[in-house]
N, CA, C, O and the ligand as a Tripos MOL2 file, in Angstrom:
@<TRIPOS>MOLECULE
protein
  245   243    62     0     0
PROTEIN
NO_CHARGES

@<TRIPOS>ATOM
      1 N          30.7040   13.2920    2.1870 N.3       1 MET1
      2 CA         30.2850   12.3180    1.1220 C.3       1 MET1
      3 C          28.7160   12.4240    1.3130 C.2       1 MET1
      4 O          28.2010   12.6440    2.4100 O.2       1 MET1
      5 N          28.0030   12.2440    0.1310 N.am      2 LYS2
      6 CA         26.5840   12.7540   -0.0400 C.3       2 LYS2
      7 C          25.8050   11.2960    0.2040 C.2       2 LYS2
      8 O          26.3150   10.2000   -0.0290 O.2       2 LYS2
      9 N          24.6310   11.4920    0.6560 N.am      3 ILE3
     10 CA         23.9340   10.4070    0.8300 C.3       3 ILE3
     11 C          23.0940   10.1850   -0.4260 C.2       3 ILE3
     12 O          22.6420   11.1310   -1.0700 O.2       3 ILE3
     13 N          22.9430    9.1850   -0.6830 N.am      4 GLU4
     14 CA         22.0740    8.4860   -1.9410 C.3       4 GLU4
     15 C          20.6570    8.2430   -1.4340 C.2       4 GLU4
     16 O          20.4470    7.4260   -0.5370 O.2       4 GLU4
     17 N          19.6570    8.9700   -2.0220 N.am      5 ARG5
     18 CA         18.2580    8.8390   -1.7970 C.3       5 ARG5
     19 C          17.6520    8.1100   -3.1200 C.2       5 ARG5
     20 O          18.2490    7.9050   -4.1770 O.2       5 ARG5
     21 N          16.2950    7.7680   -2.7850 N.am      6 ALA6
     22 CA         15.6200    6.9890   -3.8300 C.3       6 ALA6
     23 C          14.2900    7.7060   -3.7080 C.2       6 ALA6
     24 O          13.7700    8.0530   -2.6480 O.2       6 ALA6
     25 N          13.7760    7.8950   -5.0080 N.am      7 CYS7
     26 CA         12.4900    8.3860   -5.4090 C.3       7 CYS7
     27 C          11.3840    7.5090   -4.9280 C.2       7 CYS7
     28 O          11.3420    6.3430   -5.3190 O.2       7 CYS7
     29 N          10.4320    8.0070   -4.0620 N.am      8 LYS8
     30 CA          9.3320    7.0890   -3.6420 C.3       8 LYS8
     31 C           8.4200    6.5960   -4.7510 C.2       8 LYS8
     32 O           7.7890    5.5400   -4.7640 O.2       8 LYS8
     33 N           8.4650    7.6640   -5.7970 N.am      9 LYS9
     34 CA          7.6390    7.2960   -6.9660 C.3       9 LYS9
     35 C           8.1370    6.3910   -8.1090 C.2       9 LYS9
     36 O           7.5470    5.3720   -8.4680 O.2       9 LYS9
     37 N           9.0940    6.7840   -8.5580 N.am     10 CYS10
     38 CA          9.9560    5.9390   -9.5860 C.3      10 CYS10
     39 C          11.0560    5.1300   -9.4250 C.2      10 CYS10
     40 O          11.6080    4.3940  -10.2450 O.2      10 CYS10
     41 N          11.3860    5.4200   -7.9210 N.am     11 SER11
     42 CA         12.6230    4.4810   -7.5460 C.3      11 SER11
     43 C          14.2000    4.9960   -7.9030 C.2      11 SER11
     44 O          15.1850    4.5650   -7.3030 O.2      11 SER11
     45 N          14.2480    5.8940   -8.8770 N.am     12 VAL12
     46 CA         15.5600    6.2810   -9.2240 C.3      12 VAL12
     47 C          16.3510    7.0220   -8.1480 C.2      12 VAL12
     48 O          15.9120    7.8920   -7.3950 O.2      12 VAL12
     49 N          17.6300    6.5160   -8.2040 N.am     13 ILE13
     50 CA         18.5670    6.8980   -7.1640 C.3      13 ILE13
     51 C          19.2880    8.1640   -7.3830 C.2      13 ILE13
     52 O          19.9830    8.2790   -8.3930 O.2      13 ILE13
     53 N          19.1880    9.1180   -6.5370 N.am     14 THR14
     54 CA         19.7490   10.3940   -6.6930 C.3      14 THR14
     55 C          20.2400   11.0070   -5.3080 C.2      14 THR14
     56 O          20.1040   10.4930   -4.1980 O.2      14 THR14
     57 N          20.8510   12.2380   -5.6290 N.am     15 GLU15
     58 CA         21.4180   12.9400   -4.1920 C.3      15 GLU15
     59 C          20.3060   14.1190   -3.8160 C.2      15 GLU15
     60 O          20.3780   14.7080   -2.7370 O.2      15 GLU15
     61 N          19.4400   14.3680   -4.6360 N.am     16 GLU16
     62 CA         18.5880   15.2990   -4.5810 C.3      16 GLU16
     63 C          17.4290   15.1440   -3.5140 C.2      16 GLU16
     64 O          17.2390   13.9980   -3.1080 O.2      16 GLU16
     65 N          16.6870   16.0880   -3.0450 N.am     17 ASP17
     66 CA         15.7390   15.9400   -2.2270 C.3      17 ASP17
     67 C          14.5160   15.5250   -3.0870 C.2      17 ASP17
     68 O          13.7590   14.6200   -2.7350 O.2      17 ASP17
     69 N          14.3710   16.1880   -4.1600 N.am     18 LYS18
     70 CA         13.2390   16.1020   -5.2000 C.3      18 LYS18
     71 C          13.7300   15.2200   -6.3870 C.2      18 LYS18
     72 O          14.8330   15.4000   -6.9040 O.2      18 LYS18
     73 N          12.9240   14.3310   -6.7630 N.am     19 CYS19
     74 CA         13.4270   13.4810   -7.9290 C.3      19 CYS19
     75 C          13.7710   14.1260   -9.3350 C.2      19 CYS19
     76 O          12.8680   14.8240   -9.7940 O.2      19 CYS19
     77 N          14.7720   14.0270   -9.9970 N.am     20 PRO20
     78 CA         15.0550   14.6950  -11.1940 C.3      20 PRO20
     79 C          14.1920   14.3870  -12.2150 C.2      20 PRO20
     80 O          13.9490   15.2050  -13.1020 O.2      20 PRO20
     81 N          13.6910   13.2660  -12.1810 N.am     21 LEU21
     82 CA         12.7960   12.5020  -13.3060 C.3      21 LEU21
     83 C          11.3710   12.7550  -13.2340 C.2      21 LEU21
     84 O          10.7560   13.0720  -14.2520 O.2      21 LEU21
     85 N          10.7430   12.6280  -12.0030 N.am     22 CYS22
     86 CA          9.3780   12.8500  -11.9930 C.3      22 CYS22
     87 C           8.8620   14.0010  -10.9120 C.2      22 CYS22
     88 O           7.6880   14.3620  -10.8420 O.2      22 CYS22
     89 N           9.8860   14.4940  -10.1170 N.am     23 GLY23
     90 CA          9.4680   15.6590   -9.3420 C.3      23 GLY23
     91 C           8.8830   15.0750   -7.8620 C.2      23 GLY23
     92 O           8.4970   15.9130   -7.0470 O.2      23 GLY23
     93 N           8.8220   13.7410   -7.5410 N.am     24 GLY24
     94 CA          8.5200   13.2190   -6.4990 C.3      24 GLY24
     95 C           9.6270   13.3710   -5.3560 C.2      24 GLY24
     96 O          10.7990   13.6590   -5.5990 O.2      24 GLY24
     97 N           9.1390   13.1550   -4.1590 N.am     25 ASP25
     98 CA          9.6910   13.1430   -2.8150 C.3      25 ASP25
     99 C          10.9570   12.1650   -2.8790 C.2      25 ASP25
    100 O          10.6460   11.2050   -3.5840 O.2      25 ASP25
    101 N          12.0090   12.0740   -2.5000 N.am     26 THR26
    102 CA         12.9910   11.0530   -2.2520 C.3      26 THR26
    103 C          13.2100   10.6940   -1.0520 C.2      26 THR26
    104 O          12.9930   11.5450   -0.1890 O.2      26 THR26
    105 N          13.6890    9.3750   -0.6320 N.am     27 SER27
    106 CA         13.9390    8.9310    0.7130 C.3      27 SER27
    107 C          15.1370    8.1820    0.9310 C.2      27 SER27
    108 O          15.5600    7.3890    0.0900 O.2      27 SER27
    109 N          15.6920    8.3950    2.0090 N.am     28 LYS28
    110 CA         17.0390    7.8230    2.6400 C.3      28 LYS28
    111 C          16.8030    6.3690    2.8660 C.2      28 LYS28
    112 O          17.8010    5.6500    2.9210 O.2      28 LYS28
    113 N          15.5650    5.8090    3.0130 N.am     29 GLU29
    114 CA         15.1540    4.7070    3.3850 C.3      29 GLU29
    115 C          14.7230    3.8450    2.2350 C.2      29 GLU29
    116 O          13.5660    3.7850    1.8180 O.2      29 GLU29
    117 N          16.0370    2.9980    1.6250 N.am     30 TRP30
    118 CA         15.8080    2.2500    0.5320 C.3      30 TRP30
    119 C          16.7240    1.0880    0.5530 C.2      30 TRP30
    120 O          17.8260    1.1250    1.1010 O.2      30 TRP30
    121 N          16.2740    0.1290   -0.0130 N.am     31 GLN31
    122 CA         17.4920   -1.3060   -0.2410 C.3      31 GLN31
    123 C          17.4430   -1.4760   -1.4960 C.2      31 GLN31
    124 O          16.4920   -1.2930   -2.2560 O.2      31 GLN31
    125 N          18.7540   -1.9230   -1.7700 N.am     32 GLY32
    126 CA         18.9280   -2.7700   -2.9340 C.3      32 GLY32
    127 C          18.8200   -1.9350   -4.1500 C.2      32 GLY32
    128 O          18.0720   -0.9610   -4.0610 O.2      32 GLY32
    129 N          19.4690   -2.1520   -5.3370 N.am     33 TYR33
    130 CA         19.5150   -1.3160   -6.4380 C.3      33 TYR33
    131 C          19.6970   -2.1420   -7.8250 C.2      33 TYR33
    132 O          20.2820   -3.2250   -7.8380 O.2      33 TYR33
    133 N          19.2180   -1.6190   -8.8480 N.am     34 VAL34
    134 CA         19.4000   -2.4200  -10.0390 C.3      34 VAL34
    135 C          19.9970   -1.3120  -10.9270 C.2      34 VAL34
    136 O          19.6190   -0.1550  -10.7430 O.2      34 VAL34
    137 N          20.9060   -1.5940  -11.8790 N.am     35 VAL35
    138 CA         21.4420   -0.5710  -12.8510 C.3      35 VAL35
    139 C          21.0380   -0.8260  -14.0570 C.2      35 VAL35
    140 O          21.4910   -1.8340  -14.5980 O.2      35 VAL35
    141 N          20.2070   -0.0860  -14.6890 N.am     36 ILE36
    142 CA         19.6340   -0.1640  -16.1310 C.3      36 ILE36
    143 C          20.5750    0.4340  -17.0330 C.2      36 ILE36
    144 O          20.8910    1.6240  -17.0120 O.2      36 ILE36
    145 N          20.9840   -0.3790  -17.7760 N.am     37 LEU37
    146 CA         22.0560    0.1610  -19.0150 C.3      37 LEU37
    147 C          21.1620    0.3270  -20.3770 C.2      37 LEU37
    148 O          21.2220    1.3490  -21.0620 O.2      37 LEU37
    149 N          20.4560   -0.6180  -20.6440 N.am     38 ASP38
    150 CA         19.4880   -0.5920  -21.7770 C.3      38 ASP38
    151 C          18.0100   -0.7250  -21.4530 C.2      38 ASP38
    152 O          17.4980   -1.8390  -21.3410 O.2      38 ASP38
    153 N          17.4900    0.1200  -21.3390 N.am     39 HIS39
    154 CA         16.0420   -0.1940  -20.6160 C.3      39 HIS39
    155 C          15.1690   -0.5820  -21.8990 C.2      39 HIS39
    156 O          14.1140   -1.1850  -21.7050 O.2      39 HIS39
    157 N          15.5230   -0.2940  -23.0680 N.am     40 MET40
    158 CA         14.7290   -1.0240  -24.2210 C.3      40 MET40
    159 C          14.8260   -2.4440  -24.1050 C.2      40 MET40
    160 O          13.8150   -3.0480  -24.4630 O.2      40 MET40
    161 N          15.7740   -3.1260  -23.7010 N.am     41 LYS41
    162 CA         16.1200   -4.6360  -23.6630 C.3      41 LYS41
    163 C          16.0680   -5.1130  -22.4010 C.2      41 LYS41
    164 O          16.2860   -6.3220  -22.3100 O.2      41 LYS41
    165 N          15.8320   -4.4960  -21.3430 N.am     42 SER42
    166 CA         15.9850   -5.0120  -19.9810 C.3      42 SER42
    167 C          14.4910   -5.3930  -19.4190 C.2      42 SER42
    168 O          13.5290   -4.6280  -19.3460 O.2      42 SER42
    169 N          14.5480   -6.7680  -19.0440 N.am     43 GLU43
    170 CA         13.3730   -7.2920  -18.7540 C.3      43 GLU43
    171 C          12.7510   -6.6380  -17.2900 C.2      43 GLU43
    172 O          11.5670   -6.4340  -17.0210 O.2      43 GLU43
    173 N          13.8710   -6.4010  -16.5020 N.am     44 ILE44
    174 CA         13.5430   -5.6240  -15.1760 C.3      44 ILE44
    175 C          12.9790   -4.3580  -15.4050 C.2      44 ILE44
    176 O          11.9360   -3.9840  -14.8690 O.2      44 ILE44
    177 N          13.6800   -3.6560  -16.2300 N.am     45 ALA45
    178 CA         13.0050   -2.3050  -16.6550 C.3      45 ALA45
    179 C          11.5870   -2.2600  -16.9470 C.2      45 ALA45
    180 O          10.7610   -1.5290  -16.4010 O.2      45 ALA45
    181 N          11.3890   -3.1010  -17.8490 N.am     46 ARG46
    182 CA          9.8430   -3.3850  -18.3050 C.3      46 ARG46
    183 C           9.0170   -3.7180  -17.2070 C.2      46 ARG46
    184 O           7.8650   -3.2850  -17.2010 O.2      46 ARG46
    185 N           9.4380   -4.4420  -16.2490 N.am     47 ARG47
    186 CA          8.4690   -4.9900  -15.0880 C.3      47 ARG47
    187 C           8.4860   -3.7980  -14.3380 C.2      47 ARG47
    188 O           7.3770   -3.5040  -13.8920 O.2      47 ARG47
    189 N           9.4160   -3.0060  -14.0550 N.am     48 MET48
    190 CA          9.3930   -1.8960  -13.0340 C.3      48 MET48
    191 C           8.6750   -0.6780  -13.5990 C.2      48 MET48
    192 O           8.2220    0.2170  -12.8870 O.2      48 MET48
    193 N           8.5940   -0.7090  -15.0700 N.am     49 GLY49
    194 CA          7.9940    0.4800  -15.6270 C.3      49 GLY49
    195 C           9.0540    1.7040  -15.8310 C.2      49 GLY49
    196 O           8.7600    2.8960  -15.7460 O.2      49 GLY49
    197 N          10.2710    1.2010  -16.1020 N.am     50 ILE50
    198 CA         11.3170    2.1120  -16.1530 C.3      50 ILE50
    199 C          11.4970    2.5980  -17.4960 C.2      50 ILE50
    200 O          11.5730    1.7190  -18.3540 O.2      50 ILE50
    201 N          11.5840    3.8020  -17.8800 N.am     51 HIS51
    202 CA         11.7570    4.1730  -19.1700 C.3      51 HIS51
    203 C          12.8990    4.9210  -19.5700 C.2      51 HIS51
    204 O          13.0030    5.4530  -20.6750 O.2      51 HIS51
    205 N          13.9370    4.9670  -18.4750 N.am     52 VAL52
    206 CA         15.2040    5.6920  -18.6840 C.3      52 VAL52
    207 C          16.2360    4.8040  -18.3840 C.2      52 VAL52
    208 O          15.9380    3.7880  -17.7550 O.2      52 VAL52
    209 N          17.5410    5.0170  -18.7560 N.am     53 ASN53
    210 CA         18.5800    4.1400  -18.1800 C.3      53 ASN53
    211 C          19.1720    5.1110  -16.9160 C.2      53 ASN53
    212 O          19.1940    6.3410  -16.8640 O.2      53 ASN53
    213 N          19.6300    4.1490  -15.9440 N.am     54 GLY54
    214 CA         20.1330    4.8890  -14.5080 C.3      54 GLY54
    215 C          19.9930    3.6460  -13.3320 C.2      54 GLY54
    216 O          19.6730    2.4660  -13.4800 O.2      54 GLY54
    217 N          20.3160    4.3010  -12.2800 N.am     55 LYS55
    218 CA         20.2940    3.4680  -11.0810 C.3      55 LYS55
    219 C          18.9400    3.4550  -10.3100 C.2      55 LYS55
    220 O          18.4810    4.5340   -9.9330 O.2      55 LYS55
    221 N          18.3340    2.3980  -10.0770 N.am     56 PHE56
    222 CA         16.9590    2.3530   -9.3260 C.3      56 PHE56
    223 C          17.0180    1.4390   -8.1380 C.2      56 PHE56
    224 O          17.5610    0.3340   -8.1470 O.2      56 PHE56
    225 N          16.4140    1.9940   -7.1120 N.am     57 ALA57
    226 CA         16.0690    1.2800   -5.9570 C.3      57 ALA57
    227 C          15.1410   -0.0970   -5.9720 C.2      57 ALA57
    228 O          14.1470   -0.1100   -6.6980 O.2      57 ALA57
    229 N          15.4430   -1.1500   -5.2380 N.am     58 LEU58
    230 CA         14.4480   -2.1410   -5.4920 C.3      58 LEU58
    231 C          13.3440   -1.9910   -4.4490 C.2      58 LEU58
    232 O          12.1980   -2.4000   -4.6350 O.2      58 LEU58
    233 N          13.7530   -1.3910   -3.3590 N.am     59 ARG59
    234 CA         12.5080   -1.0090   -2.4740 C.3      59 ARG59
    235 C          12.7410    0.3200   -1.9350 C.2      59 ARG59
    236 O          13.9030    0.5870   -1.6270 O.2      59 ARG59
    237 N          11.7980    1.2430   -1.7590 N.am     60 VAL60
    238 CA         11.7160    2.3850   -1.0960 C.3      60 VAL60
    239 C          10.9630    2.6130   -0.1150 C.2      60 VAL60
    240 O           9.8140    2.2680   -0.3950 O.2      60 VAL60
    241 N          11.0630    3.0670    1.0000 N.am     61 ARG61
    242 CA         10.2210    3.1500    2.2610 C.3      61 ARG61
    243 C           9.7880    4.6400    2.3310 C.2      61 ARG61
    244 O           9.0810    5.0350    3.2580 O.2      61 ARG61
    245 ZN         10.8550    9.7860   -9.3470 Zn       62 ZN62
@<TRIPOS>BOND
     1     1     2 1
     2     2     3 1
     3     3     4 2
     4     3     5 am
     5     5     6 1
     6     6     7 1
     7     7     8 2
     8     7     9 am
     9     9    10 1
    10    10    11 1
    11    11    12 2
    12    11    13 am
    13    13    14 1
    14    14    15 1
    15    15    16 2
    16    15    17 am
    17    17    18 1
    18    18    19 1
    19    19    20 2
    20    19    21 am
    21    21    22 1
    22    22    23 1
    23    23    24 2
    24    23    25 am
    25    25    26 1
    26    26    27 1
    27    27    28 2
    28    27    29 am
    29    29    30 1
    30    30    31 1
    31    31    32 2
    32    31    33 am
    33    33    34 1
    34    34    35 1
    35    35    36 2
    36    35    37 am
    37    37    38 1
    38    38    39 1
    39    39    40 2
    40    39    41 am
    41    41    42 1
    42    42    43 1
    43    43    44 2
    44    43    45 am
    45    45    46 1
    46    46    47 1
    47    47    48 2
    48    47    49 am
    49    49    50 1
    50    50    51 1
    51    51    52 2
    52    51    53 am
    53    53    54 1
    54    54    55 1
    55    55    56 2
    56    55    57 am
    57    57    58 1
    58    58    59 1
    59    59    60 2
    60    59    61 am
    61    61    62 1
    62    62    63 1
    63    63    64 2
    64    63    65 am
    65    65    66 1
    66    66    67 1
    67    67    68 2
    68    67    69 am
    69    69    70 1
    70    70    71 1
    71    71    72 2
    72    71    73 am
    73    73    74 1
    74    74    75 1
    75    75    76 2
    76    75    77 am
    77    77    78 1
    78    78    79 1
    79    79    80 2
    80    79    81 am
    81    81    82 1
    82    82    83 1
    83    83    84 2
    84    83    85 am
    85    85    86 1
    86    86    87 1
    87    87    88 2
    88    87    89 am
    89    89    90 1
    90    90    91 1
    91    91    92 2
    92    91    93 am
    93    93    94 1
    94    94    95 1
    95    95    96 2
    96    95    97 am
    97    97    98 1
    98    98    99 1
    99    99   100 2
   100    99   101 am
   101   101   102 1
   102   102   103 1
   103   103   104 2
   104   103   105 am
   105   105   106 1
   106   106   107 1
   107   107   108 2
   108   107   109 am
   109   109   110 1
   110   110   111 1
   111   111   112 2
   112   111   113 am
   113   113   114 1
   114   114   115 1
   115   115   116 2
   116   115   117 am
   117   117   118 1
   118   118   119 1
   119   119   120 2
   120   119   121 am
   121   121   122 1
   122   122   123 1
   123   123   124 2
   124   123   125 am
   125   125   126 1
   126   126   127 1
   127   127   128 2
   128   127   129 am
   129   129   130 1
   130   130   131 1
   131   131   132 2
   132   131   133 am
   133   133   134 1
   134   134   135 1
   135   135   136 2
   136   135   137 am
   137   137   138 1
   138   138   139 1
   139   139   140 2
   140   139   141 am
   141   141   142 1
   142   142   143 1
   143   143   144 2
   144   143   145 am
   145   145   146 1
   146   146   147 1
   147   147   148 2
   148   147   149 am
   149   149   150 1
   150   150   151 1
   151   151   152 2
   152   151   153 am
   153   153   154 1
   154   154   155 1
   155   155   156 2
   156   155   157 am
   157   157   158 1
   158   158   159 1
   159   159   160 2
   160   159   161 am
   161   161   162 1
   162   162   163 1
   163   163   164 2
   164   163   165 am
   165   165   166 1
   166   166   167 1
   167   167   168 2
   168   167   169 am
   169   169   170 1
   170   170   171 1
   171   171   172 2
   172   171   173 am
   173   173   174 1
   174   174   175 1
   175   175   176 2
   176   175   177 am
   177   177   178 1
   178   178   179 1
   179   179   180 2
   180   179   181 am
   181   181   182 1
   182   182   183 1
   183   183   184 2
   184   183   185 am
   185   185   186 1
   186   186   187 1
   187   187   188 2
   188   187   189 am
   189   189   190 1
   190   190   191 1
   191   191   192 2
   192   191   193 am
   193   193   194 1
   194   194   195 1
   195   195   196 2
   196   195   197 am
   197   197   198 1
   198   198   199 1
   199   199   200 2
   200   199   201 am
   201   201   202 1
   202   202   203 1
   203   203   204 2
   204   203   205 am
   205   205   206 1
   206   206   207 1
   207   207   208 2
   208   207   209 am
   209   209   210 1
   210   210   211 1
   211   211   212 2
   212   211   213 am
   213   213   214 1
   214   214   215 1
   215   215   216 2
   216   215   217 am
   217   217   218 1
   218   218   219 1
   219   219   220 2
   220   219   221 am
   221   221   222 1
   222   222   223 1
   223   223   224 2
   224   223   225 am
   225   225   226 1
   226   226   227 1
   227   227   228 2
   228   227   229 am
   229   229   230 1
   230   230   231 1
   231   231   232 2
   232   231   233 am
   233   233   234 1
   234   234   235 1
   235   235   236 2
   236   235   237 am
   237   237   238 1
   238   238   239 1
   239   239   240 2
   240   239   241 am
   241   241   242 1
   242   242   243 1
   243   243   244 2
@<TRIPOS>SUBSTRUCTURE
     1 MET1         2 RESIDUE 1 A MET
     2 LYS2         6 RESIDUE 1 A LYS
     3 ILE3        10 RESIDUE 1 A ILE
     4 GLU4        14 RESIDUE 1 A GLU
     5 ARG5        18 RESIDUE 1 A ARG
     6 ALA6        22 RESIDUE 1 A ALA
     7 CYS7        26 RESIDUE 1 A CYS
     8 LYS8        30 RESIDUE 1 A LYS
     9 LYS9        34 RESIDUE 1 A LYS
    10 CYS10       38 RESIDUE 1 A CYS
    11 SER11       42 RESIDUE 1 A SER
    12 VAL12       46 RESIDUE 1 A VAL
    13 ILE13       50 RESIDUE 1 A ILE
    14 THR14       54 RESIDUE 1 A THR
    15 GLU15       58 RESIDUE 1 A GLU
    16 GLU16       62 RESIDUE 1 A GLU
    17 ASP17       66 RESIDUE 1 A ASP
    18 LYS18       70 RESIDUE 1 A LYS
    19 CYS19       74 RESIDUE 1 A CYS
    20 PRO20       78 RESIDUE 1 A PRO
    21 LEU21       82 RESIDUE 1 A LEU
    22 CYS22       86 RESIDUE 1 A CYS
    23 GLY23       90 RESIDUE 1 A GLY
    24 GLY24       94 RESIDUE 1 A GLY
    25 ASP25       98 RESIDUE 1 A ASP
    26 THR26      102 RESIDUE 1 A THR
    27 SER27      106 RESIDUE 1 A SER
    28 LYS28      110 RESIDUE 1 A LYS
    29 GLU29      114 RESIDUE 1 A GLU
    30 TRP30      118 RESIDUE 1 A TRP
    31 GLN31      122 RESIDUE 1 A GLN
    32 GLY32      126 RESIDUE 1 A GLY
    33 TYR33      130 RESIDUE 1 A TYR
    34 VAL34      134 RESIDUE 1 A VAL
    35 VAL35      138 RESIDUE 1 A VAL
    36 ILE36      142 RESIDUE 1 A ILE
    37 LEU37      146 RESIDUE 1 A LEU
    38 ASP38      150 RESIDUE 1 A ASP
    39 HIS39      154 RESIDUE 1 A HIS
    40 MET40      158 RESIDUE 1 A MET
    41 LYS41      162 RESIDUE 1 A LYS
    42 SER42      166 RESIDUE 1 A SER
    43 GLU43      170 RESIDUE 1 A GLU
    44 ILE44      174 RESIDUE 1 A ILE
    45 ALA45      178 RESIDUE 1 A ALA
    46 ARG46      182 RESIDUE 1 A ARG
    47 ARG47      186 RESIDUE 1 A ARG
    48 MET48      190 RESIDUE 1 A MET
    49 GLY49      194 RESIDUE 1 A GLY
    50 ILE50      198 RESIDUE 1 A ILE
    51 HIS51      202 RESIDUE 1 A HIS
    52 VAL52      206 RESIDUE 1 A VAL
    53 ASN53      210 RESIDUE 1 A ASN
    54 GLY54      214 RESIDUE 1 A GLY
    55 LYS55      218 RESIDUE 1 A LYS
    56 PHE56      222 RESIDUE 1 A PHE
    57 ALA57      226 RESIDUE 1 A ALA
    58 LEU58      230 RESIDUE 1 A LEU
    59 ARG59      234 RESIDUE 1 A ARG
    60 VAL60      238 RESIDUE 1 A VAL
    61 ARG61      242 RESIDUE 1 A ARG
    62 ZN62       245 GROUP 0 **** ****
């Protein structure tokens, strides 16, 4: 079973050590997540500055 990690910069959830979106470092220490299905219409995505669909951590340490 793979461990899900979250990017420290853009909060995207991934299994990689480096973020596939922004190339930033990822962390195992994160809490909660939101799934953005339509970032164009999502209020949360707009507030978090998310410009792609996907799964994003709410808090990353
Ligand atoms: Zn990132």
